[in-house]
C-alpha positions in Angstrom: -9.8 -11.6 58.4 -11.6 -10.4 55.3 -10.8 -11.3 51.7 -8.3 -9.1 49.9 -9.7 -7.4 46.8 -8.0 -8.1 43.4 -5.9 -5.3 42.0 -8.4 -4.8 39.1 -11.3 -4.6 41.5 -9.4 -2.1 43.6 -8.7 0.1 40.6 -12.4 0.0 39.6 -13.5 0.8 43.2 -11.0 3.7 43.3 -12.6 5.1 40.0 -16.2 4.8 41.2 -16.8 1.3 39.9 -15.2 1.7 36.5 -11.8 0.8 35.1 -10.0 3.0 32.6 -10.3 2.1 28.9 -6.6 2.0 28.6 -6.4 -0.8 31.2 -9.1 -2.7 29.3 -6.9 -2.5 26.1 -3.9 -3.7 28.1 -5.9 -6.7 29.4 -7.1 -7.5 25.9 -3.5 -7.5 24.6 -2.2 -9.6 27.5 -5.1 -12.0 28.2 -7.5 -12.4 25.3 -5.6 -15.2 23.6 -5.8 -17.3 26.8 -9.5 -16.8 27.4 -11.9 -19.7 26.8 -15.1 -17.9 28.0 -15.6 -15.3 25.3 -18.9 -15.4 23.5 -20.7 -12.9 21.2 -23.9 -11.6 22.7 -25.7 -13.8 20.2 -24.0 -16.8 21.8 -21.2 -17.8 19.4 -17.9 -18.9 21.0 -14.9 -16.8 20.1 -11.2 -17.9 20.3 -8.7 -15.1 20.0 -5.8 -16.5 17.9 -4.1 -13.1 17.8 -5.4 -10.0 19.6 -4.1 -7.6 16.9 -1.5 -4.9 17.0 -2.2 -1.8 18.9 -3.7 1.0 16.8 -1.5 4.1 16.9 -3.5 6.4 14.5 -7.1 7.4 14.3 -9.1 4.2 14.2 -9.7 1.0 16.1 -7.9 0.0 19.2 -6.4 -3.1 17.6 -5.7 -3.8 13.9 -5.5 -7.1 12.1 -6.8 -9.4 14.9 -7.3 -13.0 14.1 -10.4 -14.7 15.7 -12.0 -18.1 15.3 -15.7 -17.7 15.5 -18.0 -20.7 16.1 -20.0 -21.5 13.0 -18.1 -19.0 10.9 -14.4 -19.9 11.0 -11.4 -17.6 11.0 -12.1 -13.9 10.8 -9.4 -11.2 10.4 -10.0 -7.6 11.1 -10.0 -4.8 13.6 -11.2 -4.8 17.3 -12.6 -1.8 19.2 -12.9 -1.9 23.0 -15.1 0.3 25.2 -16.2 0.3 28.8 -19.8 0.8 27.7 -21.0 -0.4 24.3 -22.9 3.0 23.9 -19.4 4.7 23.9 -19.2 3.6 20.2 -21.8 6.3 19.3 -20.7 8.9 21.8 -17.1 8.7 20.5 -18.4 9.2 16.9 -17.3 5.8 15.6 -20.8 5.2 14.1 -20.1 7.8 11.4 -16.4 7.2 10.9 -15.2 5.1 8.0 -11.9 4.4 9.8 -13.9 1.8 11.8 -15.5 -0.1 8.9 -12.9 -2.9 9.4 -14.1 -3.7 12.9 -15.1 -7.3 13.1 -15.5 -7.4 16.9 -16.7 -4.7 19.4 -15.9 -5.6 23.0 -17.3 -3.8 26.0 -17.9 -4.3 29.7 -21.4 -2.9 29.7 -23.3 -4.4 26.8 -26.9 -3.5 25.7 -27.3 -5.3 22.3 -25.9 -8.1 20.2 -24.4 -5.9 17.4 -22.9 -2.5 16.7 -23.6 -0.8 13.5 -20.6 0.4 11.5 -20.6 3.5 9.2 -20.8 1.1 6.2 -24.0 -0.4 7.6 -22.4 -3.7 8.5 -23.2 -5.0 11.9 -20.2 -6.0 14.1 -20.8 -8.6 16.8 -20.6 -7.4 20.4 -18.8 -9.4 23.1 -19.0 -8.8 26.9 -15.4 -8.5 28.0 -15.9 -9.0 31.8 -14.0 -12.3 31.5 -10.9 -10.2 31.0 -11.3 -8.9 34.6 -11.2 -12.4 36.1 -8.0 -13.5 37.8 -6.0 -15.7 35.4 -6.1 -18.6 38.0 -9.9 -19.0 37.4 -11.5 -21.3 34.8 -12.1 -18.5 32.3 -8.5 -19.0 31.3 -7.1 -22.2 29.8 -4.3 -23.9 31.7 -2.8 -27.2 30.6 -6.1 -28.9 29.7 -7.8 -28.9 26.3 -10.0 -26.1 25.3 -13.3 -26.3 23.4 -11.2 -25.6 20.3 -8.6 -28.2 20.9 -5.4 -28.5 22.9 -3.5 -25.3 23.6 0.1 -25.0 22.5 2.8 -23.9 24.9 4.5 -21.2 22.9 7.8 -21.5 24.7 7.9 -25.2 24.3 7.5 -24.8 20.6 10.1 -22.0 20.4 12.6 -24.0 22.6 12.5 -26.7 19.9 13.7 -24.0 17.5 16.6 -22.9 19.7 14.9 -20.1 21.7 15.5 -20.4 25.5 12.5 -19.7 27.8 12.7 -15.9 28.6 13.1 -14.8 32.2 12.1 -11.1 31.8 9.5 -9.2 29.8 12.3 -7.6 27.8 13.6 -11.1 26.8 10.1 -12.2 25.8 9.8 -9.2 23.5 13.3 -9.8 21.9 12.6 -13.6 21.5 9.2 -13.0 19.8 10.6 -10.3 17.5 13.5 -12.7 16.5 11.1 -15.6 16.0 8.8 -13.5 13.9 11.7 -12.3 11.8 12.9 -15.9 11.2 9.4 -17.1 10.3 9.0 -14.2 7.9 12.3 -15.0 6.2 11.4 -18.7 6.0 8.0 -17.9 4.4 9.6 -15.4 2.0 12.1 -18.0 0.9 9.3 -20.6 0.5 7.2 -18.2 -1.5 10.1 -17.3 -3.7 10.7 -21.0 -4.4 7.0 -21.5 -5.2 7.1 -18.5 -7.7 10.2 -19.9 -9.3 8.6 -23.3 -9.7 
């Protein structure tokens, strides 16, 4: 009995060896923060703290991502994803100022260490093939410590603040929205007190 192909591999095989860019964006949103194997093509480790919010207008795929880059520290900015790094030029991003906030260019087929933005700045390039790996493999962190320190179980933290562990994706969304709102209110109140002082 032969091995069963992973769903991602099956999608790629059905499309002549390529996955759709939309699926790559979905994988980035769902998996990037759990990856421990991401590195720039120049060799720096990257930890995705927050993958960013999906771009809905002309511009990068994800806005306001938060990354921890080895030797640099925390970096906030936009993320653009492609199947092939050269799609940056073929899509016209190289001359588009809407992409000048890109701090990270991810692709499955990579040919250089950096991508030139319209502003002349060079954005680091990262091979995203680790996103295609099944989450049970070592590319993803489980309960052990990562190279950046111990991972925090989000639901364990939220349960200490009165949020039950969600059972459905809809409950996850509602819990995260509510937790975000409460955190924003707390920070607003704290900032107001600081200004008053």
